[in-house]
C-alpha positions in Angstrom: 23.7 4.5 9.3 24.7 5.0 5.6 23.2 8.1 4.4 24.1 8.3 0.8 21.3 10.9 -1.6 21.7 9.7 -5.0 21.8 12.1 -8.0 23.6 15.1 -6.8 21.9 15.5 -3.8 18.0 17.4 -4.4 17.4 18.0 -1.2 14.0 16.9 0.6 10.5 19.2 -0.1 9.7 21.0 3.2 13.4 21.1 4.6 12.8 24.6 6.1 10.2 23.2 8.2 12.2 20.0 9.4 12.2 21.2 12.8 8.1 20.2 13.4 9.1 16.6 11.8 10.6 13.9 13.9 14.0 13.3 13.3 16.7 10.5 14.3 20.7 10.7 14.6 22.9 8.7 13.1 23.3 6.1 15.6 20.0 4.2 14.5 20.6 0.9 16.5 17.1 -0.1 15.7 17.6 0.1 11.8 19.4 -2.8 10.2 19.2 -1.5 6.7 22.7 -0.3 6.2 23.8 -1.4 2.8 22.1 -0.6 -0.1 21.8 -2.0 -4.2 20.9 0.5 -6.7 19.1 -0.9 -9.6 18.8 1.1 -12.8 17.4 0.5 -16.1 14.2 2.5 -16.0 13.9 6.0 -17.8 10.9 8.0 -16.0 9.2 7.5 -12.5 8.9 4.1 -11.2 5.3 4.0 -9.4 4.8 0.0 -8.9 6.7 -2.9 -7.5 4.4 -6.7 -7.2 6.1 -9.6 -5.6 6.2 -12.6 -8.0 7.7 -15.0 -5.1 10.1 -15.0 -2.7 12.7 -13.7 -4.3 11.5 -12.2 -7.5 9.6 -8.9 -8.4 8.7 -6.5 -11.0 8.8 -3.2 -11.5 6.9 -0.7 -13.9 6.3 2.8 -14.0 5.6 5.5 -16.7 8.6 4.4 -19.4 5.8 1.3 -20.2 8.5 -1.0 -19.4 8.7 -3.7 -16.6 11.5 -5.0 -15.3 11.8 -8.5 -13.5 14.7 -8.5 -10.4 16.1 -11.0 -8.2 15.6 -9.3 -4.3 18.6 -11.4 -3.0 21.5 -10.0 -5.8 20.0 -7.2 -7.8 20.1 -9.1 -10.5 18.2 -7.9 -13.6 16.5 -11.2 -15.1 14.4 -9.5 -17.7 13.5 -6.5 -19.2 9.9 -6.5 -21.0 8.4 -4.2 -24.0 5.2 -4.0 -25.2 3.4 -1.0 -23.6 3.8 2.4 -25.9 2.3 4.6 -22.4 2.8 4.2 -19.1 1.9 1.7 -16.8 -1.1 2.5 -14.6 -1.6 -0.7 -13.2 0.3 -4.2 -12.6 -1.1 -7.7 -10.7 0.9 -10.9 -9.9 -1.4 -14.0 -11.1 -0.2 -17.4 -9.9 -2.3 -19.8 -12.1 -3.0 -23.7 -13.0 -5.6 -25.1 -14.3 -4.6 -28.7 -12.9 -3.4 -30.0 -15.9 -0.5 -27.9 -16.1 2.3 -26.9 -13.8 1.8 -23.6 -11.6 2.6 -20.9 -14.0 3.4 -17.5 -12.4 2.3 -14.6 -14.7 2.0 -10.8 -14.3 -0.7 -8.4 -15.5 -0.2 -5.1 -16.9 -2.4 -2.1 -17.9 -0.9 0.6 -19.4 -2.6 4.6 -20.9 -2.3 2.7 -24.4 -5.8 1.2 -23.6 -4.1 -2.2 -23.4 -3.4 -4.9 -20.9 -0.6 -7.6 -21.4 -0.3 -10.7 -19.6 3.4 -12.1 -19.2 5.2 -15.0 -18.1 7.6 -14.5 -15.3 10.0 -17.5 -16.0 10.6 -16.7 -19.8 9.6 -13.1 -19.8 7.6 -13.7 -22.8 4.2 -12.0 -24.0 1.5 -14.7 -23.4 -1.5 -12.3 -24.8 -2.2 -8.8 -25.4 -6.0 -7.3 -25.4 -6.7 -3.9 -26.8 -10.4 -3.6 -26.6 -10.7 -1.1 -24.1 -12.4 2.1 -24.2 -10.9 3.9 -21.7 -7.2 3.2 -19.8 -7.5 0.6 -17.2 -6.7 2.0 -13.7 -6.8 -1.2 -11.3 -6.4 -4.8 -11.7 -7.7 -7.5 -9.2 -7.1 -11.3 -9.2 -9.6 -13.3 -7.5 -7.2 -16.4 -7.3 -9.6 -18.9 -6.1 -12.0 -18.4 -8.9 -9.2 -18.6 -11.3 -10.2 -15.1 -12.8 -9.4 -11.1 -12.6 -11.0 -8.1 -13.1 -10.1 -4.9 -14.6 -11.3 -1.9 -13.9 -11.6 1.5 -15.7 -14.9 3.1 -17.4 -16.7 -0.4 -17.0 -15.6 -3.8 -14.6 -14.6 -6.5 -17.3 -14.1 -10.4 -16.3 -11.3 -12.5 -17.6 -10.1 -15.7 -17.3 -6.2 -16.2 -17.4 -6.1 -16.6 -21.2 -7.3 -13.1 -21.5 -11.0 -14.5 -22.5 -13.5 -11.7 -21.4 -16.2 -13.4 -19.7 -18.3 -10.8 -18.9 -18.4 -6.8 -18.5 -20.5 -4.3 -16.8 -22.0 -1.4 -19.0 -20.1 1.8 -19.1 -20.4 3.8 -15.6 -18.8 6.9 -15.3 -16.1 8.8 -17.4 -14.4 8.9 -14.1 -14.2 5.0 -14.2 -13.2 2.7 -11.1 -10.1 3.9 -9.2 -9.9 0.6 -6.9 -11.0 -2.6 -6.4 -11.5 -5.1 -3.3 -12.5 -8.9 -3.4 -15.1 -9.4 -0.8 -16.8 -12.6 0.5 -19.8 -14.4 -1.0 -18.0 -14.0 -5.3 -18.4 -10.4 -4.7 -16.4 -6.8 -4.7 -16.3 -3.7 -4.1 -15.4 -0.6 -6.6 -14.7 2.9 -5.8 -16.3 5.5 -8.4 -16.2 9.0 -7.7 -17.5 9.1 -4.6 -19.2 5.9 -4.8 -18.9 2.4 -3.7 -20.2 -0.1 -6.1 -20.7 -3.7 -4.6 -20.8 -6.1 -7.7 -21.4 -9.9 -7.5 -20.3 -12.2 -9.8 -21.7 -15.7 -10.8 -20.9 -18.6 -13.1 -23.5 -19.3 -15.9 -25.7 -22.6 -15.3 -25.5 -24.1 -18.5 -22.1 -25.6 -17.4 -19.9 -23.2 -20.0 -17.4 -21.0 -18.8 -19.7 -17.9 -19.1 -19.7 -15.4 -16.0 -22.2 -12.9 -15.2 -21.6 -9.7 -13.1 -24.2 -7.8 -11.1 -24.6 -4.4 -9.6 -25.9 -5.1 -6.0 -25.5 -1.7 -3.9 -24.3 1.5 -4.0 -22.7 3.1 -1.2 -22.9 6.8 -1.2 -21.9 7.8 2.1 -18.4 9.3 1.4 -18.6 13.1 0.9 -15.5 13.5 -1.5 -13.2 10.8 -3.8 -12.4 7.6 -2.5 -8.7 7.4 -2.3 -7.8 3.9 -1.1 -9.5 1.0 -0.3 -8.3 -1.7 1.7 -9.8 -5.6 3.0 -9.3 -6.2 6.5 -10.4 -9.6 6.7 -13.6 -11.8 5.7 -16.0 -9.6 7.4 -14.5 -6.0 7.1 -13.2 -3.6 4.8 -11.9 -0.1 5.1 -12.4 3.2 2.4 -10.7 6.6 2.6 -11.1 9.9 0.9 -9.5 13.1 0.1 -11.1 14.5 2.4 -9.8 12.9 5.5 -12.9 10.0 5.5 -12.2 7.1 6.9 -15.3 4.6 7.1 -15.4 0.5 8.4 -17.6 -1.3 6.2 -19.4 -4.9 7.1 -17.7 -7.1 4.0 -21.1 -9.5 4.1 -23.9 -6.6 4.5 -21.9 -3.8 3.1 -23.2 -1.2 6.1 -21.2 0.8 7.7 -19.9 -0.2 11.0 -18.1 3.0 12.0 -16.3 6.1 10.7 -13.9 8.9 11.4 -14.8 11.8 9.3 -13.5 15.7 8.3 -16.4 18.1 8.4 -14.4 21.7 7.8 -17.9 23.4 8.5 -19.8 21.4 11.4 -23.0 24.1 10.2 -23.7 22.1 7.1 -24.0 19.1 8.8 -25.9 20.3 11.8 -27.4 16.7 12.7 -24.2 14.8 12.5 -22.5 14.6 15.8 -18.8 16.0 15.9 -16.6 13.2 14.5 -12.4 13.1 14.8 -10.5 15.2 12.5 -7.9 13.3 10.3 -5.9 16.5 10.1 -6.6 20.3 10.9 -5.5 21.8 7.2 -7.8 21.0 4.5 -4.6 20.7 1.8 -3.3 17.9 3.8 -6.4 15.7 4.1 -6.3 12.8 1.4 -6.0 9.4 2.9 -3.5 8.6 0.3 -2.9 4.5 1.2 -4.6 2.6 4.0 -2.9 -0.8 5.2 -4.3 -3.1 7.8 -3.7 -6.3 10.3 -6.2 -8.2 12.2 -6.5 -5.3 14.9 -5.7 -2.2 13.5 -6.4 -0.1 10.5 -3.1 2.1 9.4 -3.7 5.5 7.4 -1.2 7.5 5.6 -3.1 11.1 5.6 -1.3 13.8 3.9 1.8 14.2 5.9 0.5 11.9 9.1 0.1 8.5 9.6 -2.8 7.1 12.1 -3.5 4.1 13.8 -7.3 3.5 13.8 -8.2 0.6 16.7 -11.4 -2.0 14.8 -12.4 -3.1 18.1 -12.3 0.1 20.1 -13.2 2.1 16.9 -10.7 5.1 17.4 -7.5 6.3 16.7 -4.9 4.8 19.5 -1.6 6.6 17.6 -1.1 9.6 15.5 2.0 11.3 14.5 1.2 14.4 12.8 4.5 15.0 11.1 5.8 11.9 10.0 7.2 13.2 6.7 8.0 16.4 5.3 5.3 16.1 2.5 2.6 13.8 2.1 3.3 10.1 3.3 2.4 7.7 -0.3 2.6 4.2 1.0 2.5 2.4 4.3 2.7 -1.3 5.4 2.4 -3.3 8.8 5.8 -5.5 9.0 5.2 -9.2 11.3 6.5 -7.3 14.2 5.0 -3.9 16.0 7.2 -1.7 13.4 5.4 0.1 10.3 7.6 1.3 7.2 6.1 4.6 5.4 7.4 6.4 2.4 6.7 9.9 1.2 7.1 12.7 -1.4 9.5 13.9 0.3 11.9 11.0 -1.0 12.5 9.4 2.2 11.7 6.0 3.7 11.0 5.6 7.8 10.5 3.2 10.2 8.2 3.1 13.0 7.1 1.3 16.1 4.4 1.6 17.9 4.9 1.4 21.5 2.1 1.5 24.7 2.6 5.1 26.0 3.0 5.2 30.0 0.9 7.3 31.7 1.3 8.6 34.8 -1.8 9.1 37.4 -2.0 12.6 37.6 -1.7 13.3 34.4 -4.9 14.9 33.1 -6.4 11.8 31.3 -7.6 12.9 27.8 -11.4 13.0 26.5 -11.1 11.9 23.4 -9.2 12.8 20.2 -10.1 16.5 20.1 -8.5 16.8 23.3 -5.5 14.4 22.7 -4.3 16.3 20.1 -5.3 19.6 21.3 -8.4 21.4 20.0 -12.2 21.2 21.1 -13.8 21.1 24.9 -14.7 18.8 26.5 -17.8 18.8 29.4 -17.8 17.4 32.8 -19.7 14.1 31.6 -17.7 13.6 28.7 -14.3 14.1 31.0 -15.7 11.5 33.3 -16.6 8.7 30.7 -13.3 9.4 28.9 -11.3 9.3 32.0 -13.1 5.5 32.6 -12.4 4.5 29.1 -8.6 5.5 29.5 -8.5 3.6 32.9 -8.8 0.3 30.8 -7.4 1.2 27.4 -3.7 1.9 26.9 -2.4 4.5 25.3 0.3 4.5 22.4 2.7 6.3 20.0 4.8 6.0 17.1 8.6 6.3 17.7 11.1 7.0 14.7 13.6 3.7 14.6 15.4 4.3 11.3 15.6 6.8 8.6 16.4 5.5 5.1 18.1 8.3 2.9 19.2 7.0 -0.3 16.3 8.6 -3.2 16.8 11.9 -4.9 12.3 12.1 -4.9 9.2 11.3 -4.3 9.1 7.6 -3.3 6.1 6.0 -4.7 6.3 2.6 -2.7 8.1 -0.1 -1.4 8.0 -4.0 -0.9 8.8 -6.3 2.2 10.8 -9.1 1.7 11.7 -9.8 5.4 15.2 -11.4 5.6 16.3 -10.2 2.1 15.7 -6.5 3.0 13.4 -3.9 1.5 12.6 -2.7 -2.3 12.1 1.0 -2.8 11.0 2.8 -6.0 11.2 6.3 -7.0 10.6 9.4 -9.2 14.1 9.7 -9.2 14.0 6.2 -12.1 15.8 3.7 -9.1 15.0 0.9 -7.7 16.8 0.5 -4.1 17.3 -2.4 -2.4 17.9 -1.9 1.4 19.9 -5.0 3.0 20.5 -5.8 6.5 24.5 -4.9 6.7 24.9 -7.6 9.6 23.4 -10.4 7.9 24.9 -9.6 4.4 28.7 -9.5 6.1 27.9 -12.8 7.6 26.9 -14.4 4.1 30.2 -12.8 2.7 32.3 -14.4 5.3 30.1 -17.7 5.2 31.2 -17.4 1.2 34.6 -16.6 1.6 35.1 -19.4 4.0 33.5 -21.8 1.9 35.7 -20.8 -0.9 38.9 -20.8 0.6 37.8 -24.5 1.9 37.4 -25.9 -1.6 40.6 -24.1 -2.4 42.3 -25.8 0.1 40.8 -29.5 -0.7 41.8 -28.8 -4.5 45.5 -27.9 -3.5 45.1 -31.1 -1.2 44.4 -33.6 -4.2 47.1 -31.9 -6.5 
């Protein structure tokens, strides 16, 4: 395994506690990423990566510059200048109005209170808007309606030409921190501790006008909402800074299940004990959520949790996944996960079924499974019956990518083209499958030799 630390070898944070964190040796036979390409250009923290198509992506960060890259070769395609402060949100927007060919666009928002639409084919600025009263913190494209939304101190609805279609009144000074699309032309907006449901509707007079109406406020969270993800047309999930995870019905916006962390149970005497996602208050923030049809994967502090939606419980956990907070996590098409952390590492995990011996004591639930709480006989019998029919899982570390010298903010998975990561060290790294790249080079060399041979025969 290639283990190269860029920039003079800054030690990962929390190295003193390395013994508590799962480690993997040099022989990483299940890790295909044995080659890397380092992409330079940014002058500050790179916070965002967005995929444009199968082989192109954009990067942006605190230097206010957007770069477009080729994921196969690492070639810098365009360098986009237009913002004067750091980028706060970015979203791809492929659009067509029926009379034009499909256009690949990206939308960027900045702390300079502007939003710009860029053409990814030409690298040109299509449109710029500077009418915002606060920084836009999130952007969401509703591809089906050919519109997009910006979230700040208010919610604005735009068409692809950056015409403002409608907006809400001023919500809060804190503003909207996250947006997710819901069925029936609705969106959920995270505003502090509240989740506000808005409904969008086109005007009946035949014009291009739209209306946005607040239809419900959900106040179940005890702290600010830090992550928001859509699972499918029926379900979405939110996470908060104190480790609360709530599963919502996407159609009627009711609470379906939750995993909460109440530090003082005496404050909530009428609430049943719920699963604690982390033991320490300063490590409880749900940094990122992702999902498939079956499970929600939560990055909570330094930990990774796998929550099964049908069972409504945590089925696997890696409490010491990294040395520092996990910033981003994604589920791959197989049973693998990838996570990245403030400690500068990127890790590959595999969800595996745990083989339990018949004589092994059966956990009564999450509290006993991870070593805290007591169980009575009745609970133990119920848990034992459930355990007989329910497989248990664990996360096994199968790959450790060491290349960045500072916090890895996020990553993009490009399938056979590899993995792109961005970091506070100002760098982007393309991680490649070493065997595949070697085969491609051999094939290219063979073709070149064959062409040279044909040329000599003709001469």
